[in-house]
KEKEFI-38890 format. One record per residue (C-alpha): x, y, z; chain; residue number from 0; residue in three letters. Coordinates in steps of 0.05 Angstrom, whole numbers, plus 5000, padded with zeros to 4 digits. Layout:
// residues N
u;v;w;kette;nr;rest
X;Y;Z;A;NUM;Ala
...
//
This chain:
// residues 219
u;v;w;kette;nr;rest
6247;0411;8693;A;0;Met
6182;0374;8680;A;1;Ile
6197;0360;8607;A;2;Leu
6264;0328;8623;A;3;Arg
6230;0285;8675;A;4;Gly
6264;0311;8738;A;5;Asp
6239;0259;8789;A;6;Pro
6238;0306;8849;A;7;Glu
6199;0360;8812;A;8;Val
6149;0308;8786;A;9;Leu
6141;0280;8856;A;10;Arg
6130;0349;8886;A;11;Val
6081;0369;8831;A;12;Thr
6040;0305;8838;A;13;Leu
6037;0312;8914;A;14;Leu
6013;0384;8905;A;15;Thr
5958;0361;8859;A;16;Ile
5938;0304;8904;A;17;Arg
5935;0343;8969;A;18;Val
5904;0407;8943;A;19;Ser
5856;0369;8897;A;20;Gly
5831;0324;8953;A;21;Leu
5825;0382;9001;A;22;Ala
5783;0421;8951;A;23;Thr
5740;0360;8935;A;24;Leu
5726;0347;9009;A;25;Leu
5711;0420;9021;A;26;Ser
5660;0418;8965;A;27;Val
5628;0353;8991;A;28;Ile
5621;0383;9060;A;29;Val
5615;0457;9044;A;30;Gly
5559;0458;8992;A;31;Ile
5509;0420;9036;A;32;Pro
5527;0463;9096;A;33;Leu
5521;0526;9054;A;34;Gly
5452;0505;9029;A;35;Ile
5430;0490;9101;A;36;Tyr
5452;0558;9128;A;37;Phe
5423;0594;9068;A;38;Ala
5354;0563;9077;A;39;Leu
5350;0556;9153;A;40;Ser
5328;0608;9203;A;41;Arg
5346;0597;9276;A;42;Phe
5374;0635;9335;A;43;Arg
5448;0648;9328;A;44;Gly
5448;0638;9252;A;45;Arg
5477;0707;9238;A;46;Asn
5533;0694;9287;A;47;Phe
5551;0628;9254;A;48;Ile
5548;0658;9184;A;49;Val
5593;0715;9207;A;50;Ser
5643;0663;9233;A;51;Leu
5641;0628;9166;A;52;Ile
5653;0694;9130;A;53;Asn
5711;0709;9177;A;54;Thr
5738;0640;9161;A;55;Gly
5747;0660;9089;A;56;Met
5805;0703;9111;A;57;Gly
5837;0654;9160;A;58;Leu
5913;0663;9159;A;59;Pro
5944;0596;9138;A;60;Pro
5995;0601;9194;A;61;Thr
5940;0605;9246;A;62;Val
5906;0544;9214;A;63;Val
5972;0508;9215;A;64;Gly
5982;0525;9288;A;65;Leu
5914;0499;9311;A;66;Trp
5918;0436;9268;A;67;Val
5987;0423;9297;A;68;Ser
5960;0431;9368;A;69;Ile
5906;0380;9354;A;70;Phe
5953;0331;9319;A;71;Leu
6015;0336;9363;A;72;Trp
6033;0274;9402;A;73;Arg
5998;0299;9465;A;74;Tyr
5941;0333;9428;A;75;Gly
5869;0309;9425;A;76;Pro
5883;0270;9361;A;77;Phe
5956;0254;9373;A;78;Gly
5939;0180;9374;A;79;Phe
5928;0183;9299;A;80;Leu
6003;0197;9290;A;81;Lys
5993;0235;9225;A;82;Ile
6034;0298;9242;A;83;Met
6084;0314;9188;A;84;Tyr
6047;0271;9137;A;85;Thr
6008;0288;9074;A;86;Pro
5945;0272;9114;A;87;Ala
5959;0329;9162;A;88;Ala
5970;0376;9103;A;89;Met
5904;0353;9074;A;90;Leu
5868;0369;9139;A;91;Ile
5899;0439;9143;A;92;Ala
5881;0455;9071;A;93;Gln
5810;0428;9081;A;94;Phe
5802;0476;9140;A;95;Val
5825;0533;9096;A;96;Ile
5781;0517;9037;A;97;Ala
5716;0497;9072;A;98;Ser
5695;0567;9097;A;99;Pro
5706;0594;9027;A;100;Ile
5661;0542;8995;A;101;Val
5608;0548;9050;A;102;Val
5606;0624;9045;A;103;Ala
5602;0625;8969;A;104;Phe
5547;0573;8972;A;105;Thr
5506;0613;9022;A;106;Ile
5511;0674;8977;A;107;Ala
5494;0634;8915;A;108;Ala
5431;0602;8944;A;109;Ile
5407;0666;8977;A;110;Gln
5410;0702;8910;A;111;His
5362;0654;8877;A;112;Ile
5294;0686;8863;A;113;Asn
5247;0669;8922;A;114;Pro
5192;0656;8872;A;115;Lys
5232;0597;8845;A;116;Leu
5232;0565;8915;A;117;His
5156;0571;8917;A;118;Leu
5149;0544;8846;A;119;Gln
5192;0483;8861;A;120;Ile
5152;0467;8924;A;121;Lys
5086;0479;8888;A;122;Ala
5105;0427;8836;A;123;Leu
5111;0375;8891;A;124;Gly
5186;0365;8889;A;125;Ala
5215;0320;8943;A;126;Ser
5270;0346;8989;A;127;Lys
5326;0316;8948;A;128;Pro
5295;0342;8884;A;129;Gln
5287;0411;8915;A;130;Tyr
5360;0415;8935;A;131;Tyr
5385;0387;8868;A;132;Leu
5344;0439;8830;A;133;Leu
5373;0494;8874;A;134;Leu
5443;0469;8860;A;135;Ile
5428;0467;8786;A;136;Lys
5401;0538;8788;A;137;Glu
5462;0564;8826;A;138;Ala
5513;0522;8788;A;139;Arg
5553;0581;8761;A;140;Met
5568;0614;8828;A;141;Pro
5579;0544;8858;A;142;Leu
5634;0532;8807;A;143;Ile
5663;0599;8828;A;144;Ala
5663;0571;8899;A;145;Ala
5704;0511;8876;A;146;Val
5753;0558;8840;A;147;Ile
5760;0602;8901;A;148;Ala
5769;0542;8947;A;149;Gly
5822;0511;8902;A;150;Phe
5858;0578;8895;A;151;Gly
5859;0585;8971;A;152;Gly
5896;0519;8982;A;153;Val
5941;0512;8921;A;154;Ile
5977;0577;8939;A;155;Ser
5983;0570;9014;A;156;Glu
6050;0554;9046;A;157;Val
6047;0568;9121;A;158;Gly
5999;0513;9142;A;159;Ala
6031;0461;9097;A;160;Ser
6100;0475;9124;A;161;Met
6077;0475;9197;A;162;Met
6039;0409;9194;A;163;Val
6077;0375;9138;A;164;Gly
6148;0394;9155;A;165;Gly
6171;0402;9082;A;166;Asn
6203;0332;9083;A;167;Ile
6237;0315;9017;A;168;Lys
6203;0258;8980;A;169;Gly
6145;0257;9030;A;170;Tyr
6111;0323;9047;A;171;Thr
6146;0373;9002;A;172;Arg
6098;0410;8955;A;173;Val
6110;0465;8905;A;174;Leu
6099;0523;8952;A;175;Thr
6143;0497;9008;A;176;Thr
6196;0475;8958;A;177;Ala
6197;0546;8929;A;178;Thr
6206;0577;8997;A;179;Val
6262;0529;9013;A;180;Met
6300;0544;8948;A;181;Glu
6293;0619;8960;A;182;Val
6322;0611;9030;A;183;Ser
6381;0572;8999;A;184;Lys
6392;0627;8947;A;185;Gly
6373;0582;8889;A;186;Asn
6330;0633;8855;A;187;Phe
6332;0599;8787;A;188;Asp
6302;0535;8815;A;189;Ile
6253;0576;8857;A;190;Ala
6230;0613;8794;A;191;Leu
6222;0547;8757;A;192;Ala
6181;0517;8814;A;193;Leu
6139;0581;8819;A;194;Gly
6125;0578;8744;A;195;Thr
6103;0506;8750;A;196;Ile
6057;0525;8807;A;197;Leu
6027;0583;8767;A;198;Leu
6016;0538;8706;A;199;Leu
5984;0485;8750;A;200;Leu
5937;0534;8783;A;201;Ala
5920;0566;8717;A;202;Tyr
5906;0499;8683;A;203;Ser
5857;0476;8736;A;204;Val
5824;0544;8740;A;205;Thr
5818;0547;8664;A;206;Leu
5782;0479;8662;A;207;Leu
5734;0501;8716;A;208;Leu
5723;0568;8681;A;209;Thr
5708;0534;8615;A;210;Ile
5657;0490;8651;A;211;Leu
5627;0551;8685;A;212;Gln
5620;0591;8621;A;213;Gln
5592;0532;8583;A;214;Arg
5539;0524;8637;A;215;Glu
5524;0598;8632;A;216;Gly
5508;0593;8558;A;217;Thr
5456;0539;8567;A;218;Arg
//
């Protein structure tokens, strides 16, 4: 279907890449700094917050879709944005799903760094930015795993995307929602084709990140 240039399949595939890719990128930009902060900070209530983050790793997509819908509905707190049933709403929902995964993986990665390394970096007079960059460099392999996990969490979800995006043909339909729709219509051949494209897409991105991770591990 891709090789013969089916316009609808190409449109759905590109939207899937765009929404899930941006959601993963935003979750990394926000999640890694937050993960580093919670890994290095000690304050009252920290364990409670970290437990919430860890719980967030298993958030059901339908629950995320419900709450994002409540906030974005016309009479919701952010209804004035008028982005319900748009790719932007899908991006927000997928960001909410991916962020706890990235934050939790980052916390674990930073906490597993040898405490002596922290002291050594500080003893060498590193500035705050240099200190954080060195920690990220030291934990780069598990941080890449965080990116892989975050991407895997959003590329495969269907409930939240369908609830906030509406599965509108040519506008908000992605590979997962299109597959569900074709199954409901009894078009199992098309559903299998779309599912195969989704698997190949997920594998391709994960393969690239894995190659990067393993290359870093050999240095």
